[in-house]
N, C-alpha and C positions, 0 to 999 in steps of 0.2 A: 764853632760850626765852620767847615771848610767851605770857602766860596764856590759857586758853581764853575767858574773858570778853572779852579784848582782841581775840583773833582773830575773835570773833563779830561785833565791831563794825566789823571792818575790811571794805572793800569787795573782794569776790573778783574776780580778773581771770583771763580765759582767753586765751591766745595761739592764734589760729586760723592755721595755716600749710598749705602744700601748693603743689605746682607749678602753673604756668599751666594753666588749663583743667580742674583737678581737680574743681571744683565749689563752691569757697569762696563765690563771689558768688551763686550759687544759694541757697546755705544762708543767707547773710546778708540776701538780699532777703526770705526768709521770715521771718526774725527780725524785720525792720524793717516788715513789713506785716501779718503775721498778728495776730490778737487772742489771744495766748497768755497774757495775764495777767501777764507779767513786765516789770519795767521795766529794760531793758538799754541801756547806753550802748556803741554800736558805734563804735570807733576804726578808721577805714579809711585806708589808704594811697591817695594819689590817683594813684599810678603804674599802669600796665597798661592794657590795651585797654578794660576794661570797668569803669566806676566805678559804685559804688552810687549816689552823689549825682547823677550824670548821668542816670540812668534813673529815679529816684524822687522827686527833689527839685528844686525850683526855688530856686536858692541864689545869692545875691549873693556878690561877691568879699569883702565886709567880715566877713561872719559865717560862722564855720566850724563852729558848732554849732546843729543843727536839731531841735527836738522834733517827734515824729511823732504821729499820731492814736492810735496803739495804746500810747502811753506810753513808746516807746523814744526814744532820743536818737541821732542820727547825727552823727559828728564826723569830719572830714577832717584828717589830718595834713599840714600844709604846712610844717612846721618840725620842732622837736625833739620826740620823743615825751615827754620829761620835761615840757616847757612845756605840751603838751597835757593831759597827766594832772593837772598842777598847776592849770591852768585849770578842768578839770572839777571838781577838789576844791574850789577856791574858790567856784565858783558852786553847788556842791551845799550847801556849808557856809552859804552866804548865802541859801539857799532859792530860788534861781533855777532849779535843775534838780532833778529827782527821779528818782534811778535807784538800783538795788540792786546792780547788778554791771556789769562792763565786759568786752566782747569785743574784742580787738585782732586785726585782719586784717592779716597781713604781705603784702608783695608776694610773687609767685610765685618770685622769684629770691632772696628773702631768706634769710639765715641767722637763725634764731630766737635764736641765743646773745645778741647784744647786746640784744635785747628783754627776755629773761629778766634779764640782768644789771642792767637798769634798776631792778628791784625790790629789788636788794641794795645798789646803790651810792649811791642818793639817800635820805638820811634821811627827808625829807618825804614821799616817795613810800612808802618802806618802812613808815612808821608808819601810813599812812592806807589802802595797798592791800595785799592779800594775794594773791600769784600762786599761783593754783589749779592750773593744768595747761596743758601745750602739747598741742593736739589737732591732728593732721595728717591732711589729706585726700589720698588717693591715687586716681588714676584707674585703674581696672581695665584699660581698653582700652589706654591708653598708658603705664601704669606701669612695665613692664619695660623698654621702650625709654628712658624718661625716667631711670630709675635708672642705665641703661647710660651715658647721655650726660652727665648733669649730677650733679655731686658735690653741689650744693646740695639736690637732691632726696633724696639718701642721708642728708645732715645733717638735713633736716627730719624724716625717719623716726626718725634716731637720737636726736633731742631729745624725741620724742613720749612723752606719758603715755598716750594713747589715738590709735588710728589708725582712721579711718573710710575704707573702700574704696567709692567711687562707681562707677557704671556697670557693676556685676557683670553685669547682664542682657545686655551686649554681648560678653561672653567666655564660652568653654566652661568647664565646671567643671574640666577639666584645666588650663587656663590660670589660672584663678582660684587653684587649689591651688599652682600653681607660684609665682605672685606672693606669696601669703600665706606660704609657705615661705621665700621670700626676705626678706620683711619681718621674719619671726620671727627669722632669722638675723642681721639688722642690729640688731634691738631685741626681745629676748625679753621685755622687761618690760612692754611695752604691749599691752593687749587689742586685738584687731582685730575690727571690726565691719563688715559689709556693709551699706550704707545706700542708701535712696532718698530723696533730699533733700525730695520732696514729702510724705514721711511720717516723717521723722526725729523722734525724741523729743528735745526740747531737753535732757532729763536726761542724754543721751548726751555732752553737752558740758559740763555744769555740775556743780560740786561733786565733782570727782574726787580732790582732795587729793593731786595729784601731788608737790607740793613740801612736803607735811607729812612731817616726819621720822619720826613715829610711826605709819607705815603699813607693812602687811606687804610683803615683798619677794617677789613671786610671779612666776616665770618661766613662760613658755608652755610646756606639756608637750611640744610638738613639738620645742623647743629642746632639752629635756632628753633626749627619745628619740633625738635625732639627735646627741647628744654623743658623743665618741669614749672617754669614760671619766671617772671622777671624779677630781679632784685635791684634795688636802688643802691648804688654804691658810689665810689669816689675817684680822685685823680692825683697827681704828684707834682711838686714844685721843685725845681733847681735848674739853673741855667749853666751849670758847670758839668764836666764829666766826673763821674764818681766811680769808685771801686766797689761796685754792687753788682747784684745779680741782674741778668737781662734775659727777657723772653718776649717775642713779639707775636701777639695773636689778638684778633679782635672780635668781640661777641657782644650781643645786646642783652644777653641773659647771664645770670650766674648758673653755670651748668657743670655737672661733674660727669666725667666718663668713667664710671666705676664698673660698668657692665655693658655687655653688648648682646643684642638680640639679632637673630637672623633677619635678613632684609625682607621686603615684601614678597609675598609668594612662597615664603619658606614652608615646607611641608613637615618639619620636624613636629613631633608631638609635643615637645617642650622646648622652650628657647635655651639656646647654648649660650652660657654666660662666660665672658672672658673678663676676669679681674686685672685689667692692666694697671700696672704701677704708674705709668706715665699717663697723665690726664691733663685736661684743660679746665681753667677756672676763669669765668668771665664776669665782669662787673660793670654795671651801667647806672648812671645816675643823671638826673637833671638838676640836682642840687650842687652847688659849688664846694670845692674843698677849701678847708683852713690849710694855707700853704705850710705853716710851721708844723701843725699837727701831722700832715701828710708825709713831710720830709722826714721827720722823726720816725713814723711808723715804717715807712718804706726802707729806710736805711737799717732799722732793727730786722726786718724781714730778710733783707739781703744778707746781713751778717750771719743770721742763724740758719737761713734755708738756701743760701746762695748756691752751694754745691749741687742742690737738687733742683734749682730753678734753671731750665734749659734756655727757653726763650720767653720774653714777656715784652709787651708793648702797650701804650696807651695814648690816647687823645684826651687831654684833661681840661676840665672846667675849673678854674681857679678863682676864688673870691678876689675881687678887685683888680683882675686883669682882663683887659679887652680883647685878648686873643688866646688861642688854644695854646696848651703846653704839650709839647711832644716828648715822650720818653720810651726808652726801649732798653733791654739788657740782655746779656748772655752770662749766666753763672753770676760771678762777682763783679762784672763790669756793667756799669750803667750809665747812659748818657741822657741828657734832657736839654731841650732847647726851645724858645718860643716859636710858635708856628703862625698860621695865617690869622688875621683878625676875624672875630666873630662878625658875620654880616648881621645887618638889621633885620633880615628875613628869617634868620636862623634862630632856633632855641638852643642855647649853649648846653652841652651835655658831656658827660664823661663816658669813654668807652676803653676798657681795659681787659687784656687777656693774659693769663699766666699758664705756662705749660711747664710741667716738670714732673718729678717723681714723688709720689705719695705726698703731695702739698697739702697743708693743713686748711681745707676749705673753710672750716668755721673760724679759724683765726684770721684768715685773710679777709672774708667778707665783713665779719663784725668789726675788725680793726679799721677797715676802709669806711664803713659806715660811721664809725666814731670820729673819722676825720672831716666829715662833712659839716658844712656850717649849719 
């Protein structure tokens, strides 16, 4: 675990994702043109119908990094993301560029997973940059249809630490409630905010600490209310980093998001069901885990299902350990470390959440139960 002083020195990075037309470009234009007082390097993919640099910048083909009048930096990825990040690092260290944080815009069809893994796999990047959060923009007007048609859109929601819903003014309250309920069922861990990008506070994007192990695991109350019942499950032990899957969500019930009904006030004669491949599974238990059994089980789960595990996170109660164990993962990368001691006034308990594609609910929940003492 990196010390707090080291984390403070690292450059925080936000991954901004969302399907085509959701509003990412509108938001980035604002960041690159408004005098908001923040020095942000925006890394933009050059794919897609509307590029930031085409509209805002006069840029020759040799120079990929442009400093703007408001103190921000615009950078176009024409090669490997690692190369771009290392180029920015070298120029910042040399005093050629001055920025405080980085926002990476993915293409509308992109899977955020490989972008996130970049910050775990490359030592030079991992030592200099701190992945703060994945922020996903969802279009309220077309969101339901996009989630129906595009698994990439479900994946982007599943990876999110925060979800921003744009164009809410174009839909009825009933339709918005239905979309929100569906987003919660895919990802109960990410707070959902309706935004108008002309007025969005940049703080909604920054310093979320979604990849900080020592953050609370709070699930959306709607997810809990819609749960079919509590299940008692378990936690995980290991104080080193592992190449395992990682997904962060928290939930006090085991709950599957296999279908979606319209929200309150829906006037359809029959519920509209959405069989989303990306769902959340939560596990909660007041019984402690056997650390060896849990380590073996989670290692196996990650090896077998890692590619389909998007984000997972847990606060675990381990037998014989007087403090909580924190773990999280993305795909095949998992990290775990000791957290705060259990207070005498607390009842130790485990909370875990797994978000991914077609996850084996029965295997996960039964396996975790078998790891309990």
